[in-house]
VMD Tcl script that draws the C-alpha trace (Angstrom):
set ca {
  {120.46 14.95 226.09}
  {116.93 13.05 226.72}
  {114.08 14.31 225.20}
  {111.61 14.37 228.63}
  {108.68 15.11 226.50}
  {109.18 11.71 224.75}
  {110.31 10.13 227.77}
  {107.05 10.96 229.59}
  {105.06 10.12 226.74}
  {106.46 6.78 226.35}
  {106.15 5.89 230.10}
  {102.49 7.05 229.93}
  {101.55 4.52 227.22}
  {102.81 1.68 229.37}
  {102.52 2.66 233.16}
  {100.16 4.06 235.69}
  {102.50 6.73 237.48}
  {99.97 9.04 238.92}
  {100.50 9.77 242.57}
  {98.94 7.02 244.52}
  {98.36 7.46 248.33}
  {96.81 3.69 248.57}
  {100.13 2.25 246.71}
  {102.30 4.13 248.73}
  {100.70 3.01 252.32}
  {101.07 -0.78 250.87}
  {104.67 -0.21 250.43}
  {105.31 0.84 253.97}
  {108.39 -1.40 254.15}
  {110.15 0.40 251.36}
  {108.92 3.79 252.77}
  {110.34 2.83 256.21}
  {113.82 3.02 254.97}
  {113.45 6.72 254.09}
  {110.68 8.09 256.18}
  {112.85 10.56 258.09}
  {113.95 12.51 255.12}
  {111.03 12.02 252.66}
  {107.55 13.15 253.42}
  {104.27 11.04 252.89}
  {103.17 13.49 250.09}
  {106.36 12.98 248.17}
  {106.37 9.19 248.80}
  {103.01 9.08 246.96}
  {104.60 10.48 243.83}
  {107.51 8.18 243.95}
  {105.80 4.94 244.67}
  {104.40 3.91 241.49}
  {107.82 4.41 240.00}
  {109.52 2.28 242.78}
  {106.94 -0.60 242.13}
  {107.42 -0.22 238.25}
  {111.17 -0.22 238.40}
  {111.53 -2.97 240.65}
  {109.25 -5.04 238.60}
  {110.94 -4.62 235.21}
  {114.08 -5.27 236.91}
  {113.11 -8.75 237.50}
  {111.98 -9.17 233.72}
  {115.40 -7.67 232.38}
  {117.52 -9.57 235.04}
  {119.00 -6.22 235.94}
  {120.34 -4.44 238.95}
  {120.68 -1.07 240.13}
  {123.73 0.21 241.67}
  {123.41 3.32 243.71}
  {125.98 5.96 244.63}
  {126.04 7.24 248.00}
  {124.96 10.68 246.58}
  {121.71 9.37 245.06}
  {118.55 10.94 246.40}
  {116.81 8.71 249.07}
  {114.04 7.42 246.50}
  {116.53 5.90 244.35}
  {119.20 4.87 247.05}
  {116.69 3.21 249.30}
  {113.62 2.57 246.89}
  {115.25 0.88 243.82}
  {118.91 0.28 244.21}
  {120.20 -3.32 244.92}
  {123.54 -2.34 246.02}
  {124.70 0.98 247.26}
  {128.25 2.35 247.93}
  {130.99 4.65 246.58}
  {132.24 4.44 242.93}
  {134.63 1.47 243.26}
  {132.47 -0.57 245.57}
  {130.08 -0.44 242.86}
  {132.23 -1.25 240.12}
  {133.58 -4.37 241.88}
  {130.00 -5.31 242.71}
  {129.22 -4.98 239.08}
  {131.73 -7.74 238.49}
  {130.11 -9.93 241.05}
  {126.49 -9.89 239.94}
  {125.01 -12.55 237.49}
  {122.59 -10.00 236.20}
  {122.55 -9.16 232.34}
  {122.10 -5.61 232.78}
  {123.57 -3.02 235.12}
  {121.77 0.36 235.64}
  {124.35 2.90 236.85}
  {122.97 5.48 239.23}
  {125.68 7.79 239.27}
  {127.65 9.78 237.06}
  {129.11 8.87 233.70}
  {132.65 7.81 234.72}
  {131.00 5.19 237.16}
  {129.18 3.59 234.11}
  {132.35 3.58 232.33}
  {134.26 1.85 235.05}
  {131.46 -0.97 235.60}
  {131.63 -1.51 231.77}
  {135.44 -1.63 231.72}
  {135.29 -4.31 234.68}
  {132.22 -6.19 233.35}
  {132.52 -5.92 229.43}
  {129.93 -8.72 228.78}
  {127.14 -7.08 230.85}
  {124.84 -4.35 229.31}
  {125.53 -1.09 231.48}
  {122.97 1.55 231.14}
  {123.07 5.14 232.28}
  {119.71 6.87 232.96}
  {121.13 10.34 231.84}
  {124.20 10.51 229.68}
  {124.52 14.14 230.68}
  {125.42 13.05 234.21}
  {129.11 14.03 234.21}
  {131.47 15.15 236.78}
  {133.41 18.22 236.94}
  {136.43 16.13 238.33}
  {136.55 13.51 235.90}
  {136.29 16.11 233.06}
  {138.93 18.26 234.19}
  {141.69 16.23 232.65}
  {142.42 14.10 229.42}
  {145.14 11.84 228.42}
  {146.93 14.58 226.76}
  {146.82 16.08 230.62}
  {148.38 12.75 231.92}
  {151.22 12.99 229.22}
  {151.83 16.72 229.97}
  {152.42 15.66 233.69}
  {154.68 12.79 232.43}
  {156.80 15.26 230.49}
  {157.03 17.49 233.48}
  {158.11 14.73 235.75}
  {160.11 12.07 233.82}
  {159.98 8.69 235.22}
  {157.23 9.47 238.00}
  {154.38 6.91 238.05}
  {150.95 8.36 237.49}
  {148.30 7.52 240.26}
  {144.85 8.34 238.90}
  {141.90 8.77 240.93}
  {139.39 6.22 240.30}
  {136.83 9.21 239.54}
  {138.26 9.65 235.93}
  {137.39 8.90 232.33}
  {138.35 5.53 230.69}
  {140.67 7.41 228.70}
  {142.53 8.64 231.56}
  {142.47 5.49 233.55}
  {144.01 3.76 230.08}
  {146.96 6.67 230.17}
  {148.05 6.11 233.77}
  {149.95 3.32 235.80}
  {147.29 2.66 238.57}
  {144.22 4.15 240.01}
  {143.38 4.78 243.66}
  {140.29 5.72 245.53}
  {140.25 8.22 248.60}
  {140.38 5.70 251.05}
  {143.48 3.84 249.78}
  {145.32 6.86 248.05}
  {148.19 7.19 250.67}
  {148.84 3.56 250.71}
  {148.88 3.38 246.97}
  {151.11 6.51 246.79}
  {153.48 5.22 249.49}
  {153.85 2.01 247.53}
  {155.10 3.47 244.52}
  {158.87 2.93 244.02}
  {159.56 6.49 242.87}
  {160.28 9.49 245.29}
  {158.16 11.37 243.17}
  {154.31 10.49 242.34}
  {151.87 12.28 240.09}
  {148.51 12.24 240.98}
  {145.44 13.10 238.70}
  {142.98 14.94 238.58}
  {142.10 15.97 242.14}
  {144.62 18.82 243.62}
  {143.04 18.67 247.03}
  {143.05 14.84 247.37}
  {146.67 15.01 246.42}
  {147.68 17.58 248.83}
  {145.69 15.80 251.64}
  {147.81 12.58 250.56}
  {150.85 14.65 250.55}
  {150.44 15.70 254.08}
  {150.29 11.97 255.29}
  {152.74 10.55 252.64}
  {156.45 10.43 252.70}
  {156.65 11.18 248.95}
  {157.05 14.08 246.69}
  {153.36 14.51 245.36}
  {152.97 16.53 242.37}
  {149.35 16.93 241.07}
  {147.00 18.05 238.17}
  {144.75 21.21 239.32}
  {141.46 19.80 238.88}
  {138.83 19.48 241.66}
  {135.08 18.52 242.57}
  {132.54 21.36 242.25}
  {130.83 20.23 245.55}
  {133.96 19.67 247.81}
  {135.74 22.92 246.69}
  {133.20 25.11 247.79}
  {133.62 24.45 251.47}
  {136.29 26.70 253.61}
  {137.94 26.27 256.82}
  {136.02 29.42 257.84}
  {132.69 27.74 257.22}
  {133.80 24.97 259.68}
  {135.05 27.28 262.29}
  {131.85 29.48 262.00}
  {129.62 26.35 262.04}
  {131.51 24.86 265.35}
  {130.88 28.12 267.10}
  {127.14 28.12 266.19}
  {126.70 24.49 267.01}
  {129.13 23.38 269.80}
  {129.39 19.57 270.14}
  {128.82 18.64 266.45}
  {131.30 16.32 265.02}
  {132.69 17.80 261.54}
  {133.33 15.18 259.10}
  {135.14 15.93 255.66}
  {135.77 14.02 252.55}
  {139.41 14.18 251.30}
  {138.32 16.08 248.12}
  {137.98 19.22 250.15}
  {140.88 21.68 250.66}
  {143.43 20.64 252.89}
  {142.56 23.39 255.40}
  {138.85 22.23 255.46}
  {140.11 18.88 256.43}
  {142.48 19.95 258.94}
  {139.66 21.71 260.64}
  {137.43 18.83 260.73}
  {137.18 16.19 263.57}
  {137.58 13.30 260.87}
  {138.37 13.06 257.24}
  {137.68 9.92 254.99}
  {136.09 8.59 251.66}
  {132.20 7.97 251.50}
  {132.49 4.52 252.82}
  {134.99 5.72 255.53}
  {132.47 8.45 256.74}
  {129.61 6.09 256.86}
  {131.78 3.62 259.16}
  {132.72 6.37 261.42}
  {129.36 7.78 261.92}
  {128.07 4.12 262.32}
  {130.66 3.08 264.58}
  {131.06 6.29 266.58}
  {127.18 7.41 266.73}
  {127.76 11.19 267.57}
  {124.91 13.00 268.93}
  {125.24 15.76 266.10}
  {127.15 15.31 262.82}
  {127.78 17.69 259.98}
  {129.00 15.83 256.66}
  {131.31 18.02 254.58}
  {130.32 16.48 251.46}
  {127.43 16.14 249.02}
  {123.87 16.55 250.22}
  {122.34 13.23 249.65}
  {124.88 11.44 252.07}
  {123.45 12.50 255.35}
  {119.96 11.70 253.81}
  {120.71 8.30 253.07}
  {122.02 7.15 256.17}
  {119.80 9.13 258.71}
  {117.22 6.38 258.70}
  {119.89 3.82 259.84}
  {121.04 6.07 262.52}
  {118.09 7.67 264.25}
  {120.16 8.62 267.23}
  {122.45 10.80 264.97}
  {121.14 14.39 264.31}
  {122.52 15.25 260.90}
  {122.73 19.17 260.55}
  {123.61 21.30 257.70}
  {125.14 22.97 255.69}
  {125.80 20.94 252.78}
  {126.51 21.20 248.99}
  {124.51 19.59 246.13}
  {126.16 17.87 243.18}
  {124.06 18.82 239.89}
  {125.33 15.94 237.88}
  {123.90 13.32 240.40}
  {120.76 15.07 240.58}
  {120.31 14.46 237.08}
  {119.42 10.84 237.82}
  {115.84 10.31 238.56}
  {113.19 7.45 239.18}
  {111.56 8.46 235.76}
  {114.73 8.24 233.90}
  {115.55 5.08 235.53}
  {112.47 3.46 234.64}
  {112.67 4.91 230.88}
  {116.01 3.02 230.31}
  {115.12 0.00 231.71}
  {111.99 0.05 229.58}
  {113.42 1.06 226.33}
  {117.10 -0.23 226.89}
  {118.36 2.97 225.65}
  {121.67 4.80 226.81}
  {124.07 1.91 226.87}
  {127.51 2.77 227.79}
  {130.33 1.37 225.42}
  {134.11 1.78 225.70}
  {136.44 1.10 223.03}
  {137.78 -2.67 223.70}
  {141.48 -1.46 223.36}
  {141.11 1.59 225.83}
  {138.97 -0.58 228.13}
  {141.69 -3.23 228.37}
  {144.57 -0.42 229.29}
  {141.95 1.32 231.69}
  {141.22 -2.16 233.47}
  {144.67 -2.86 233.95}
  {145.17 0.26 235.93}
  {142.10 -0.50 237.99}
  {143.16 -4.12 238.64}
  {146.73 -3.06 239.79}
  {145.03 -0.81 242.24}
  {142.88 -3.80 243.55}
  {145.88 -6.30 243.52}
  {147.97 -3.75 245.43}
  {145.28 -3.12 247.88}
  {144.85 -6.87 248.78}
  {148.55 -7.04 249.04}
  {149.07 -4.39 251.44}
  {146.02 -5.64 253.48}
  {143.74 -2.48 252.80}
}
mol new
graphics top color blue
foreach p $ca { graphics top sphere $p radius 0.5 }
foreach p [lrange $ca 0 end-1] q [lrange $ca 1 end] { graphics top cylinder $p $q radius 0.2 }
display resetview
C-alpha cells in the first residue's frame, strides 16, 4: 500500500502542485476536452499535476495508457492512448516508449507486461485490483477442466497472468461469442465471468459452462432498475455491458463492450442515453458528444478510482511500482492472448 504521506512529501519537494487558476486558464485546450464534466475549481486543482505529468513523460520516454473507466482528468488530461483493457495492451506493443504507465487495474498492467516484456510497466497503485480477476485462480481453471474433460477453457482477458497461463485462449467482451463458436468442442468452459458466459450462451450454439465470478460494478444492476428508469425517462436509450446479468442485457436497447458502447453512441447519437456500466464511461465521452444527454444512474468501480493524478506523478518521478511477471508464466499467458488475437484476425473480427 502506498504511504500517501510519503508520496505527498516527495512530490512537494520537487513540484509546485498548489491549485493554480492562472495555469488552469493557460491550459484551456486540455480543459476543453472535459469542461462539461469537470468544474473550473477542480480543474485549477488538477492543472499543476497534469502539467507536471506531461512534462515528466517526455523525460522518461513514457506513455500513459488510460482505461475507459478512468476519471476525466486522467482520461483527457494525461493519457496518450485510451480504450478497453485489450486495446491498451495491444497499444503497449506498438509504442516505442521505454516506460508504460497503466492507468487501470492490476491485471491490465500484467497484460501489458506479458505482451511487452522489454518495457518497464508502472502501476500507480498496486492495490488497484479487480473483483472479477481475483475471483479465480489457476486451481479454479483445473477444477473446471476436471468437471468437463476435454472442454477448452476460454478465459476473459480480465484475468490474472496465472489464469491466462492456465487457459487455452482468451476472449474479450466484444469477441467472446465468435471465439466460443470457433472452438471445436461442443462444450466450452468460460472463466471467470458468469454473466458474460450466460450472455454468450444466449447467442452461441455451444454448451457454455462457467465459473461463478462477477464484476462488482455490473452485477449490481437489475432488470427492474432498467424498467423503472424507462418509465421515469421515456425515450432514453439503455445501453448495457455484457458483464451485466442476462435479464439486464435483455431489457437494454443495446449491449456491447466498452469500445462497442462508445461506437454505438457515437454512430447513433441518441438524444438521451444511460450507460449501464461504470460511471466514468459517460463522463469521458460526454465532451465528444455534446448532442447526447447522458443520464444516471451509474455504479462506480472503487478499484479504478484508486488511480489518481497524484499517484501517476509519483510513480513517474520515482519509477516505483514496476510490474513484473514470471517469464515462464508470461510465456504461457502470452500464448493464450496471441491465440485470441490470431483467431480474431482469421475470423475478421
